[in-house]
N, C-alpha and C positions, 0 to 999 in steps of 0.2 A: 578208442582209448588213447589218451595223450602220450606221446612217445618221446618228447624232447629230452627228458631227464636221463634216459638210458640209451641214447643213440650211440654212445661209444663204449658200451659194456664189453669187458674182456671175456667174461665167463657167464653164460646164462643157460637156463633150462626152462622148458615149458611143459604144460600139461593141459589137456582139453577133456572135460567131462560133461555128461548130462546128468544132472542131479534131480531127484524126485521131489521138488519143492518149487514154489513160486520164486521169481527173481528177487523180490524184496527180501524174503527170508534168507536166501543164499547170500545176498549182499551183506545183510546184517551180520551173519555169522562169519563171513570171510573178512570183514573189516575190523574185527576185534584184534588189534595189533598186539595187545598184551598177551592174548591167548596164542596168536601166531608165533610170537617170539619164544614163548615157553615150549610149544610143541616142536618147533623146528630146531631147538637146542641152544638158544641164546641163554646166557647166564643172567641171574638177577641183577638189576640195575639200580643205581641211585642217581638223583638229578639235583642240579643246582643252577641258579642263574649266574651268568658271567658276561662280561663285556668281550665280545669277539668282533674284531674289525669295526670298532665303534658302534656296535649294535648289541643291545642287551638281549641275550638268547638263553634258552634252557639247554644245558649241556648234560648229557648222560654219561655215566661212568660204569664200566664193568671190566671183568677179566676175560680175555679171549685169547686163545692159542698161547696161553702162558704169559700174556702181556696185559698190562693195564691200559685200556683204551678209552678214549672220549669221543663223543660225536654230537652232532645236531640232528634232531628229528625233523624230517621234511614230509609233509603230507599234502596230497591234492585229491580231488575226486568230486563226483556228483552222486548223491544218494540214489541207490537203486540201479546204477549204471556202471561206473568204473571207479577205481581208486588206485592211488600209488602211495606206498609208504617206504621211506628210505632213511637210512642212516648215513650221514656224511661225516666221515672220521676226520678229526683234527690233526692227526699225525699217524704214522705207521705205514705198513705195506699195503693197506686197503684204503682206497679213497671213498668208495661208496658200496653199500649193500642194501638190498631191499627186495620188495616184490610189488607187482601190480596185477590187477585182475579186471575182468570185464564180465558182466552177466547179461544174457539176452534170453528171451523166451524161446523155448524149443519144445518139440513134441515130447511129452512125458515129463516136462518140468522146465529146467533151466540149463542152458549151456554156460559153463564156467570155463573161461580161458585165463590161465594163470602163468605168469612168468616170474621167476626168481633169478636174481643176478648179483654178480660181484664185479666191481670195477677196480682193478689193481693199479697201484702206483708202480713206477719203475723199480721199486725195491722188492716187488713181489715176484719170486721165481715162478716160471710157468708151471712147474710141478706142484707148487703150493697153491697156485690159482686153480689148477684142475682139481686138487683135493677139496678146496673150498666149494667149487662148483658141484662136486659129487655130494658133499654134505648138504649144500643148499637143495639139490634135487631130492635127496633122501628125506630131508625135512619137509619139503613141499608135498611130496607124495604122501608122507605120513599124515600131514594135516588134511589133505583132500580126502584120503581114505577114511580118516576118522569122521570128517564132515559127512561123507556119503553114508557111513554106518549110522550116525546119529539122526540124519534126516530120514533114513529108512526105518527108524525105530518107532516113530510116532507120526500120526497124521499132521500135515503142516498147518491146518487151520487157515485163518485169514486175518489180515489186519482189520482193525476196527476204525471205520471212517477214513480220515486222511491222516492218521497218526504216523509219526516217523517209523521207518522200518526197524530202527534200533529198539523202540519201545515194544514193537511186535516180537522181535527176536528175543528180548529179555524175558518176556512173558512166556513165549513158547518154550524156551530153553529150560525155564524153571519147572516145567511139567514133563519134559522129555526124559526118558531113562538115561542115567549118566553113562558116559563112555569113558573108559579108563584113560584114553589118550586125550580126547577132546575136552572132557570135563575137568581133568586135573586131579590132584591128590585129594584124599579125604582123611582128615585126622581121626584118630580113634575116639570113640565115645566112651566116657566113664559111665558104665551102665549103672553102677550103684548110685552115683550122684543123679543120673537121669531118673532112675526109679524113685528116689526120694522126692525130687522136685515134681515129678509127674503125679505122685500121690497127693501132694499139696495142691497142684493145679486141678486135680479132679474134684476137689472140694470147693473150687472157686466158681462163680456164676459165669461160666464160659460155655458157649455153644459146643455140643459134643463134636460136631463136624470140624469146627475150628480147632478144638483141642487135638484131635487126631492128626489134622494137617500139620500143626506145629510140631508135634512129636515126630512125625514122619520126616518133616523137614530137617530136624536135628539129626536124625539117625541116618538119612540116606543121601542128602544133597552134598555135592562137593564143596570144598573150602571156598572156592572162588565165588560161590553164590551166597555164602553166609557171612561175608565180612561186612556188608552193608545191606540190611534188609529193610525194604519199604513195605509196610503193611498193606497200603492201598494197591500197590503194584501186584502183590501176591493175591490180594482179594480178587482182582480181575482175572488172574491166571487160574484161580481155584473156583471162580464163579460163585463166590460167597459175598454176603453183604459187607461192604468196607468197614463200617463201624463195629460190626461183630468181630472182624479179624483184628482191628485195632484194640478192641476190648480184650481179646485173647492175648495179644502181645503184652499189654499192660499187666495183666494178671500173671502171665508167664515170666515177665521181668521181675515182678514182685516176689515170686517164689524161687527165683534164682536160675531160670533157664536162659534168659537173655539179659543184656544190659542196654539201657536206654542211653542214646547218644544224641547230641545236638550238632548237626552239621550247619556250618555258617556259609551260605552260598553267596558268591559275588554277584551283584546285580548287573554287572557289565558282561562278563564272560559266562555267567550262570553255572559255574563249576564250584565245587566245595573249596573254600579258602581256608578252612580250619574245622576242627572238631573239638567239642567240649564234652567232658564227662558229666557235667551238671550245669544248670543255669547259673549257678553261683560263679562258675568259671568264665562265663560269657561277659566280654567287655562291651562298652557302648559302641566302639569302633573296631573294625577288623581290617587287616591288610591282606590284599590278594597278591600273591607272588606272581601269578601269571600276568596280571594287568599292571602290577607295580603301582597300586593305588590303594588308598585307605577309603573305607566307606562306612557310613553309619548303618548299624544293624536295624532291621525292621522285624519285629517279632511275628508279624503277619506274612511277610514276603520272603525273607531270606534266613530265618532260623527254622531249620527243618528237623523234625524228630525222626531218627532212624534207630535200628536195633542191630545188635551183634550178639553172637553166641557167648554166653558166660564161660570163662576159661575153666571153671570147675567141672563143667559138663563136657566140653569139647574145646580143645585149644586150637583155634583157627589162626594160622600165621599169615600175615600179609605178605604177598609175593608180587613184587613189581618187576615186570620185564620190559614194559614200555610205558612211559609217562604221558603219552599223547593219544591214547586209544579213542577213536570216535565212538566206541561202545558206550562211553560215559558222557558223551556230548550229543544226545539225540536231537537237540534243537538245531544243530549245524547241518544244513542241507547240502552245501557245496563249498569248496575251497579251491583257490588258485594261488600259486606262489609266483611272485614277480621278482625277477632279479633287478638290481639297480639299473635305472634307465630303460627298463623294458616296457613295451606296450603289447597288449594282447587282446584278441577278441574271442569271447567264449559264448556259445549259445547253449541255453539249458531251459527246460520247462520249470517254471517257478512253482513252489508248493502252494497249496491253498492258504488263504488268510494273509495277514500282513507279513511282510518280510523286513529284515534288517540287513544292512550292509555294515560289516565291522572289520576294522583293522586294529588289532591290539585293543587299546582302551577306547578308541573312537568308534562311535556307532550312530548310524542314521537309520531311522525307521520310516518305511514308505507305506503310503496308502495306495490301494489299487494294484493293477497288474500291468506295468509298463511294457511296451514293445521293445524298448532299448533303455539301457542305463549307461551313462557316462560316469565312470568312477576314477577320480584322480586322487592319489595319495600324496600328501605333503609331509614335511618333517613333523609338523604338529597339527595337521589338519586332514580332513577327509571330505572331499566334494563329491556329491552324488546328484546327478541331474537325470530326470526321467523324461522319456519321449514317447508319445502315443500310448495306445492300449493294445496289449497282446490279445489275439483271439482266444476263445475258450480252448484250453489245452495246448495253445501255441507256445513256441519258445520265446524267451527274452534274450536279446543280444546284449551282452556285457562288454563294453569297451573299457578296458582296464589300462591305467597309466601309472607308472611308478617313476617319476622324475628324480627321486631321492637317490642318495648314495648307499642305501642299505636295502637288502631284500625285504619284502613284505609279503604277507599272506592275506588275501582278501577273502572274507567269509560271507556266505549268504546264509542267513539264519531265519528260522521260523520265530517271528517276534511274539506270537501269541501262544506258542506251545509251552505247556507246563507239565512236567512229569507227574506221575501218581505219588505226590509227596504229601506228607503230613506237616503242615506249617505249625508254628508254635501256637497260634491262636486256635487251631483245631483241638489241640490237647487242652487248652484253657477252657474249651466248651464241652469237655468230656468229664462226666462225674467221676469215673473211676480214676482218672489222672489226679484230680484234686483230692480224692480220698486216699489213694494208694501212695501217691508221691507228694504228700502235703508239704514236704520240705523243699520241693523243687521250685525255686524262686530266684530272682536276681540277687546279687550280693547286696548287703545292707548299704544304703545310700546310693545305689545305682538304679537308674530307670532306663528301660528299653522302650524305644518307640514302637507303637503298634499303629500301623497306618489305617486300619479299619477294624472295628469290633462293634457288635450290636449288644447293647446293655439294657436290661430290664430291672426296674425297681418296683416292688409291690409292698403294700402296707395294709394293715387292718385298721378299720375305723372303730372308734368307741371302745378300744381295748381296755383302757383304764377303768371306764365305767363297768365293763363286763367283769373285770377282776373284783371290783367291789360288790357286784351283784351276785356272782356265783361262787366267790371265794378263790383264794390264790391257787390252791391245789388243782381244782377243776379247770380254772382258766389256763393255768400253765400246761396242763395235759392237752387242752384244746389247741393251744398255740403250737405245741410240739407235733400234734397230729397234722395241723395245718402245714407246718414246715415239711413234714414227710410227704404230704400230698402235693405240695408245690414242687418239691424236688422231683417227684415222679412225672408230673406234667411237663416240667422243664426238660427233663431227660428225654421224654417221648418226642419232643420237638427239637432234638439235637442241640440242647443247651446244657449248662451246668450251673448249679448254685455256687457262687463265689464265696458268699458270706451271708450271715444273718445278723441283724442289729435290732435288739428288742423283739418286736413282732414283724419287722420288715425283712425283705429278702432282696439281695442283689444277685442277678444271674447274667451269664454271658452266653451268646448264641452264635451259631454259624451264620445265620441269615436273619434279616429283619422280618421276613415272612414267618419264620419259625417262632421268633420272639413274640410277634403279634398274636399268632394262634395260641401260644402258651398263655399270654396275658389275658386274652378273652376267656380261656378255659379256667384260669385261676379265679377270675371274677365269677364265673358260673358256679365253680365248685364251692366258693365261699358263700354264695347265695344259697346253695343247697344245704351247706353246713349250718347256716343261720336258721333255716327252716327246720332242720332236724333237731337242733338244740333249743328251739324256741327263743332265739335271740334276734329279733328283727332289726336291731340296731347294728348288727355285725355285717360288715361289707368290706370288699377289697377295692383299693385304688392302685392303678398301675400306670407307670410311665415307661416308654420305650424310645430309645435313641440309637443312632449309629454314627460313627465317626472315628477320628483318631484319638488315641489316649496313650497312657504310659503304663507299662508293666513294671511292678515294683514288689519288694518284699515288705509286707506289713504283718506284724504279729507272727513272724516266722513262716508266713504262707504267701503264695502268689496272690496279688491283688492288682486292681486297676484304678488309676486316678487320671484326672484331667478334665477339660471342659466337657467332653462328651459324656463322661460319667456324671459330672455335676448337673448337667442339663437333664439327664435321665431322672435323677433324683428330684429335681425341681418339677419336672413334668408329673411325676407321681404325686408330689405335694399339691400340685394345682388341680389334680383330678378330683371329681366328685365321687361319691359312693357309686360303685358298680361301673366305673368308667376306666377306659384305657386311653391315655392321651399320648399323641405322637406329634412331632413337627409336621406341618403341612407338606413340606417338600418330601418327607419320607412317605407320607400317606399317598402321595401322587406317583410314587415309583410303581412300575408295572406289577412286580411280584407282590407288593403290599396291597395295591388296589385290587388285585385279583382275590386276595384273602378276604378283604372287606366285602366284596361282592358275593363271594361264596358263602360266607357265614350270615349274610344279610344284616350286617351291623349298621345301626343308625349313626349318622355323622353330625357333629355340631362344631362348626368352625368358630374361632374366636381369635382376637388379637390381644396379647397379654404381655406385660413386662414382668419377668420373673426375677426374683431376688438374685443379685449377683451378676445379672446380665443387663448391660446398658441399653441394648436395642430391643424394640418391641418384636415379638415373635408371633407368627401365625401358627396356631395350633389346631389340631383336629381331635375332638373327644369322641370316642366310639363306645356305644352301648349295644347290648343284645337283650331281646325280650327274655324275661326269666322263665 
């Protein structure tokens, strides 16, 4: 455990325990500095960015010992091994206060070594310092006692694959029995409001197991767990299908149990830079206070759907005790703080997958697993040079250099890790969202970038002739039946109908594989419908495309426009009866090629120039035997 920052501590206390859980889980629960500060007795805090010694830093403010105090948050550590969290006060009788801990495997679980400390200034009388030490020791023991109780209350389980220990900890904690100290306060439930909303939810098409989980969540979980709810994260904890849990949240929000919120995640630090109550409040660009940079929002990548409890059912108050808790930054694997002019060498095992080295807004993503990294921080630059290849499971040596005049924190991040989030496009491909929240769309005149979306267009052939042949009423009923069946086929393949136009359908999908399966099934269903109705001229034509587009408000609803959407419509227009047409490059993708092989679709390649597109395109037309 790194010892530099506390070598001159005036007042310190220690504890040493063996806890009945794996080191990763103990580390995750110990490293939640927001929880630690609450349990040990710190007051609620507010944060703002200020210039301190020519450096833009986040400054915390709170009332302590009858005084208004301000501080800087300092943190270092390596996931699953050790961590230091410290407050460096800008004025007053205390210079520093914090805690550090280390976890190691031990018979029966994990050995946890914790030290809490206070470094006093010359203004701090010895008796006051001793009182602070006693308070620190009491708070430390209170936290570790509560941690021991809660770890003993539920089986520890195991992490899934190579996920961060924080993701494991959040999932485990959401199913563990609450502890009065560790879990924090729980606001009272308005039982009358809950019963009213629960009765409405009972009439909704929500899986019974999901419904019961949602109601139990509202009644029993502490406030800290209810301020930001991620449906897919809870689905993993509950071992329930993710889209069923999301469907439950959408219906529960519709009846007043929850509120849908849009979190705007910074692509650099990957932390929430803002929250909007509706898509209409979302601007095209967002500013991240942590990185001090503006970024363009991407509806597919950094607009995230979350939920919070509706105030009428249970008023959950936000309580911030620490603004830099690693608990909310699971992608950060390790961090080291360098003082001005400092060089340091750190050895650590790298996590699986790609890693990124980041200092503030500067970020370098690495391929492979180097044996050594030379990291040099400049005033406006970040240089990262890799050397050799680390053996499997072997450490990487980080040689860190800070020749600047300001302190910096070098972070090692998992570049490929993404939490169990629901991106905006996930809801755009969810039928219940488009039905229940039809007014959720960007403001009039505003378009949001969508980096990737799969779009399907389908149309019926000979519909005008069929109207004349069988009459308007019967033909209209036939088209409405077709819309209903297409909607069901699309939903079964994790897509949603965005709109209908005449007898045509536009749908959005999570994946091109799902869209292709749905398209082929639409063709087959219309073929069967034509046979059933004695209308041999009736057939479906389908186009599928994937790419970037724009999310907009059209006719008061969410809609999508752009080249990707236009090409999907042109592909549908180019298809013959009973055909699904896709770009050749999309047909060649592994997941799409696998669907083509599984269903035994016949392929016909062609080069065509489509209306509105200057270049010739290579297309693949797919058909199945009737």
